[in-house]
C-alpha positions in Angstrom: 16.1 43.8 -13.5 15.3 40.6 -11.4 18.2 40.6 -9.0 17.2 37.2 -7.6 17.3 35.6 -11.0 20.6 37.3 -11.8 22.2 36.0 -8.6 21.1 32.5 -9.5 22.7 32.8 -13.0 25.9 34.2 -11.3 26.1 31.3 -8.9 25.7 28.7 -11.6 28.3 30.4 -13.8 30.7 30.5 -10.8 30.2 26.8 -10.0 30.7 25.9 -13.7 33.9 28.1 -13.9 35.3 26.5 -10.7 34.5 23.1 -12.0 36.4 23.7 -15.2 39.2 25.6 -13.5 39.9 22.6 -11.1 39.1 19.9 -13.6 41.6 17.1 -12.7 42.6 16.4 -16.3 45.8 14.4 -16.3 45.1 12.5 -13.1 45.1 8.8 -14.0 42.0 8.0 -11.9 40.0 10.8 -13.5 41.2 10.1 -17.0 40.4 6.4 -16.7 36.9 7.2 -15.5 36.3 9.5 -18.5 37.5 6.7 -20.8 35.3 4.2 -19.0 32.2 6.4 -19.5 32.9 6.4 -23.3 33.7 2.7 -23.4 30.4 1.9 -21.6 28.3 4.1 -23.8 30.0 2.6 -26.9 29.2 -0.9 -25.7 25.6 0.1 -24.8 25.1 1.6 -28.3 26.4 -1.5 -30.0 24.7 -4.1 -27.8 21.4 -2.5 -26.7 20.2 0.3 -28.8 19.8 -1.7 -32.0 18.7 -5.0 -30.6 16.8 -3.9 -27.5 15.6 -0.4 -27.7 14.5 0.0 -31.3 12.2 -3.0 -31.2 10.9 -1.8 -27.8 10.2 1.7 -29.3 8.2 0.1 -32.1 6.2 -2.1 -29.6 5.6 1.0 -27.4 4.4 3.0 -30.4 2.1 0.1 -31.4 0.6 0.0 -27.9 -0.3 3.7 -28.1 -1.9 3.3 -31.5 -3.3 -0.2 -31.9 -4.2 -1.1 -28.3 -7.4 0.6 -27.3 -7.3 2.7 -24.2 -10.4 0.7 -23.0 -8.4 -2.5 -23.2 -5.5 -1.1 -21.1 -7.9 0.3 -18.5 -9.9 -2.9 -18.4 -7.0 -5.1 -17.5 -4.5 -2.6 -15.9 -6.4 0.6 -15.3 -7.3 2.3 -12.0 -10.7 0.6 -12.1 -9.5 -2.8 -13.0 -9.8 -5.9 -10.8 -6.6 -5.8 -8.6 -5.9 -9.5 -9.0 -6.2 -9.3 -12.8 -4.3 -6.1 -13.0 -1.3 -7.2 -11.0 -1.4 -10.7 -12.6 -1.3 -9.3 -16.1 1.4 -6.8 -15.2 3.7 -9.4 -13.6 3.1 -12.0 -16.2 3.6 -9.7 -19.2 6.8 -8.4 -17.7 8.0 -11.9 -17.1 7.5 -12.9 -20.7 9.6 -9.9 -22.0 12.5 -10.6 -19.7 14.4 -7.5 -20.7 16.9 -5.2 -19.1 16.1 -2.1 -17.0 16.3 0.2 -20.0 14.4 -1.8 -22.6 11.4 -2.0 -20.3 11.1 1.8 -20.2 9.4 2.5 -23.6 6.8 -0.3 -22.9 6.2 1.1 -19.4 5.8 4.6 -20.8 3.3 3.3 -23.4 1.0 1.5 -21.0 1.2 4.2 -18.4 0.2 7.0 -20.8 -2.6 4.8 -22.2 -4.3 4.7 -18.8 -2.7 1.9 -16.8 -3.0 2.4 -13.0 0.1 3.5 -11.2 0.3 0.2 -9.2 0.1 -2.2 -12.2 2.4 0.0 -14.3 5.0 -0.1 -11.5 4.6 -3.8 -11.1 5.2 -4.2 -14.9 8.2 -1.8 -14.7 9.8 -3.9 -12.0 8.9 -7.4 -13.2 10.3 -7.0 -16.8 14.0 -6.9 -15.8 13.7 -8.6 -12.4 11.8 -11.8 -13.2 14.0 -13.1 -15.9 13.6 -16.9 -16.1 17.0 -17.5 -17.7 18.8 -15.2 -15.3 17.1 -17.0 -12.3 18.1 -20.4 -13.6 21.7 -19.1 -14.2 21.7 -17.7 -10.6 20.7 -21.1 -9.2 23.3 -23.0 -11.2 26.3 -20.7 -10.5 25.5 -19.1 -7.2 23.5 -21.9 -5.6 19.9 -23.1 -5.5 19.0 -21.2 -2.3 20.0 -17.9 -3.8 18.3 -18.7 -7.1 15.0 -19.6 -5.4 15.2 -16.6 -3.1 15.7 -14.3 -6.1 12.7 -15.8 -7.9 10.4 -15.6 -5.0 11.6 -12.1 -4.0 11.2 -10.7 -7.5 7.7 -12.0 -7.9 6.6 -10.7 -4.5 8.4 -7.4 -5.1 6.6 -6.6 -8.3 3.2 -7.0 -6.6 4.0 -5.4 -3.3 5.8 -2.4 -4.8 2.8 -1.9 -7.2 0.3 -2.1 -4.3 2.4 0.3 -2.2 2.7 2.8 -5.0 -1.1 2.7 -5.5 -1.6 3.2 -1.7 0.9 6.0 -1.3 -0.6 8.0 -4.3 -4.2 6.8 -3.7 -5.7 10.3 -4.0 -4.2 10.7 -7.5 -5.4 7.2 -8.5 -8.9 8.1 -7.3 -8.9 11.1 -9.6 -7.7 9.0 -12.4 -10.5 6.5 -11.7 -13.1 9.2 -11.9 -11.8 10.4 -15.3 -11.6 6.9 -16.7 -15.2 6.2 -15.7 -16.4 9.2 -17.6 -14.5 8.3 -20.8 -16.7 6.8 -23.6 -16.0 3.3 -24.9 -13.8 3.6 -28.0 -14.8 1.8 -31.2 -12.9 -1.5 -31.8 -11.5 -1.5 -35.3 -9.6 -4.8 -35.3 -10.3 -8.2 -33.8 -8.4 -9.1 -30.7 -6.7 -12.1 -32.2 -5.1 -9.9 -34.9 -3.6 -7.6 -32.3 -2.4 -10.6 -30.3 -0.4 -12.1 -33.2 0.8 -8.6 -34.2 2.3 -8.0 -30.8 3.5 -11.6 -30.4 5.6 -11.3 -33.6 7.3 -8.1 -32.3 7.9 -9.5 -28.9 9.3 -12.6 -30.5 11.8 -10.4 -32.4 12.8 -8.5 -29.2 13.2 -11.6 -27.0 15.1 -13.9 -29.4 17.3 -11.3 -30.9 18.6 -10.6 -27.4 18.8 -14.2 -26.2 21.9 -14.4 -24.1 24.5 -17.2 -24.3 24.1 -19.6 -21.4 27.1 -20.9 -19.4 26.6 -24.5 -20.6 27.2 -25.6 -24.2 24.3 -28.0 -24.2 20.6 -28.1 -23.3 17.5 -26.2 -24.4 18.8 -22.7 -23.6 22.0 -23.3 -25.6 20.0 -24.8 -28.5 17.8 -21.7 -28.6 20.9 -19.5 -28.5 22.6 -21.2 -31.4 19.4 -20.9 -33.5 18.3 -17.5 -32.2 18.7 -15.7 -35.5 16.7 -18.3 -37.4 13.9 -18.0 -34.8 14.1 -14.1 -35.0 13.9 -14.4 -38.8 10.7 -16.5 -38.5 9.1 -13.8 -36.3 10.2 -11.1 -38.7 8.6 -12.9 -41.7 5.5 -13.5 -39.6 5.4 -9.8 -38.7 5.6 -8.8 -42.4 2.8 -11.2 -43.3 0.6 -9.6 -40.6 1.4 -6.1 -41.9 0.4 -7.2 -45.5 -2.7 -9.2 -44.6 -4.2 -7.2 -41.7 -2.7 -3.7 -42.0 -3.0 -3.6 -45.8 0.7 -2.7 -46.4 1.6 -3.2 -50.0 3.4 -6.5 -50.4 6.0 -5.2 -52.8 7.4 -2.9 -50.2 7.6 -5.6 -47.6 9.2 -8.0 -50.1 11.8 -5.4 -51.1 12.8 -4.9 -47.5 13.0 -8.6 -46.9 15.1 -9.2 -50.0 17.4 -6.4 -48.9 17.8 -8.0 -45.5 18.7 -11.3 -47.0 21.2 -9.8 -49.4 22.9 -7.9 -46.6 23.0 -11.0 -44.5 24.8 -12.9 -47.3 27.4 -10.1 -47.5 27.8 -10.0 -43.7 26.9 -13.5 -42.4 29.1 -13.0 -39.2 27.5 -9.7 -38.2 23.8 -10.1 -37.9 23.5 -6.5 -36.5 23.8 -5.1 -40.0 20.9 -7.0 -41.6 18.9 -6.5 -38.4 19.4 -2.7 -38.7 18.6 -2.8 -42.4 15.3 -4.6 -41.6 14.2 -1.8 -39.1 15.3 1.0 -41.5 13.2 -0.7 -44.2 10.3 -1.1 -41.8 10.4 2.6 -40.9 10.3 3.6 -44.6 7.4 1.1 -45.2 5.4 2.4 -42.3 6.0 6.1 -43.3 4.8 5.5 -46.9 1.8 3.3 -46.2 -1.6 3.9 -44.5 -2.4 6.7 -42.0 -2.5 4.0 -39.4 1.1 2.8 -39.9 2.3 6.4 -40.2 0.8 7.1 -36.8 2.5 4.0 -35.5 5.9 5.2 -36.7 5.3 8.7 -35.4 4.4 7.4 -31.9 7.5 5.2 -31.9 9.6 8.1 -32.9 8.1 10.2 -30.1 9.1 7.6 -27.5 12.6 7.4 -29.0 13.1 11.2 -28.8 11.9 11.2 -25.2 13.8 8.2 -23.9 17.0 7.6 -25.8 18.9 10.9 -25.0 18.2 10.4 -21.3 19.4 6.8 -21.4 22.6 7.6 -23.2 23.4 10.5 -20.8 22.7 8.2 -17.8 25.0 5.5 -19.2 27.8 8.0 -19.6 27.4 9.1 -16.0 27.2 5.5 -14.8 30.3 4.6 -16.7 32.2 7.5 -15.1 31.2 6.6 -11.6 31.3 2.8 -11.7 33.0 1.8 -15.0 32.2 -1.5 -16.8 31.7 -4.9 -15.1 35.4 -5.9 -15.6 36.9 -2.5 -14.9 36.2 0.5 -12.5 35.3 4.2 -12.8 36.0 7.0 -10.4 34.7 4.9 -7.5 37.3 2.1 -6.6 35.9 -1.4 -6.7 37.8 -2.1 -3.4 35.4 0.2 -1.7 32.4 -1.7 -3.0 33.9 -5.1 -2.0 34.7 -3.8 1.5 31.2 -2.4 2.0 29.3 -5.6 1.1 31.0 -8.1 3.4 29.0 -9.8 6.2 25.3 -9.4 6.7 24.9 -6.1 8.5 22.2 -3.5 7.8 24.9 -1.3 6.3 26.3 -3.9 3.9 22.8 -4.9 2.7 21.8 -1.3 2.3 25.0 -0.5 0.4 24.5 -3.5 -1.9 20.9 -2.4 -2.7 21.8 1.3 -3.1 24.9 0.6 -5.3 23.1 -2.0 -7.3 20.2 0.4 -8.0 22.5 2.9 -9.6 24.7 0.5 -11.6 23.7 -0.7 -15.0 23.4 -4.4 -15.5 22.8 -5.9 -18.9 20.7 -9.0 -18.9 22.6 -11.9 -17.3 25.7 -9.9 -16.5 24.7 -9.6 -12.8 25.5 -13.3 -12.2 29.2 -13.3 -13.1 29.7 -9.9 -11.4 28.2 -11.4 -8.2 30.3 -14.5 -8.6 33.4 -12.3 -8.5 32.1 -10.2 -5.5 31.2 -13.3 -3.5 34.6 -14.7 -4.2 36.1 -11.5 -2.7 34.1 -11.8 0.5 30.5 -10.5 -0.3 27.9 -11.8 2.1 24.9 -13.9 0.9 22.4 -11.3 2.2 24.0 -8.4 0.3 24.2 -10.7 -2.8 20.4 -11.2 -2.8 19.9 -7.5 -2.1 21.9 -6.6 -5.1 20.1 -9.2 -7.3 16.7 -7.8 -6.3 17.6 -4.1 -6.7 20.3 -4.1 -9.4 18.7 -5.6 -12.6 15.4 -3.7 -12.0 17.0 -0.3 -11.7 19.9 1.8 -13.0 20.8 5.5 -13.2 19.7 5.7 -16.9 16.5 3.9 -15.9 15.7 6.5 -13.1 16.2 9.5 -15.4 13.6 8.2 -17.8 11.1 7.1 -15.1 11.3 10.7 -13.8 10.4 12.1 -17.2 7.4 9.8 -17.4 5.8 9.9 -13.9 7.6 12.8 -12.1 10.3 13.2 -9.5 8.1 12.4 -6.4 6.8 9.0 -7.7 10.3 8.1 -9.0 11.9 8.8 -5.6 9.2 6.7 -3.9 9.5 3.8 -6.4 13.3 3.7 -6.2 13.2 4.0 -2.4 10.8 1.1 -2.1 13.0 -1.2 -4.2 16.1 -0.3 -2.2 14.4 -0.7 1.2 12.7 -4.0 0.3 15.9 -5.4 -1.2 17.8 -4.4 2.0 15.2 -6.1 4.3 15.2 -9.2 2.1 18.9 -9.4 2.2 19.0 -9.2 6.0 16.4 -11.9 6.4 18.1 -14.2 3.8 21.5 -13.6 5.2 20.3 -14.4 8.7 19.1 -17.9 7.7 21.6 -18.8 4.9 24.5 -16.4 5.4 
């Protein structure tokens, strides 16, 4: 008998028993936090899994199947030109403009395909952080200086954090470079322009299906919002045409799916989530019953979903328990947070960065949350610190990053974001606080 192992089991069983024995069921604060965790995960399932994550899983699966490893390594690999690699990573992340969870399948896809650690981390940060609409909204509601500082800080962060990650884990990157140089050039089976339009159609579905409602009821952003489902439908039809013309999927299968989506939409015109879901169910069936290429695509997408989705949902439950939803609170009182982020001290900036890194912000929600916090006494420096750390990270996000690149790299990445956000907040608060 291994007594050391048995003692470990006994200790864990004792801890679990004591936790259950003293579980504060019936205490209003604890009961409210439990309910908040379920409210948040329910909201997340309704608002983000269908519209954000499912399209992202399909895109990630497509990256692993239809994008050659040579292409990823050429533009973002360990041997790639640094200017090109970080430029591509930041620019592609900016185009997506998604939340900290939606970026994860895409990050996982390019990282596993051979992207260098630095460019992959730049992409991971830039997607949720450099959101053009969110930056414009920040400038309009919270003031131009804060909006400009957020834009400049986020762009610089994506590159600097990527470069630092590459430098810190330089030895591992050198080994990756050696392996990549020894790999043979894979055969290109499809012209580049076909892959571009293929990914463009899927990214169009992802971006416009999640287009948030702007504050003002006029202008270009609002016009796009009011017509977002028409635009999404256009990209969905384009996507089907590409599958038929270039991927040799039988047209009757695609037509049947499209007709089903239109019929469901006529039945539920006020709930576009239902026809949207029917469209992806149909796409899954079509992919699984067509060529080996499309079957491999679906299989890869499903692999990402199995790896990422359970961790995300678990993380959302924990985040809801600790911090609640934007308009409510969890086990941690919001008064504590407001008290800790006043002024422009090192402590207030660090707390804003640290708390923001663990909170979950859906796209654009950080602006009204900050508006309320500033109204309650939050300093300008901590406000910027939260804007630079919060949208790019969250507890669910960290759990998935750990499963992709390991505990050590995750801790370093999160620490770099928090430290840089803290320093940026102090500098900004000194001049504009």
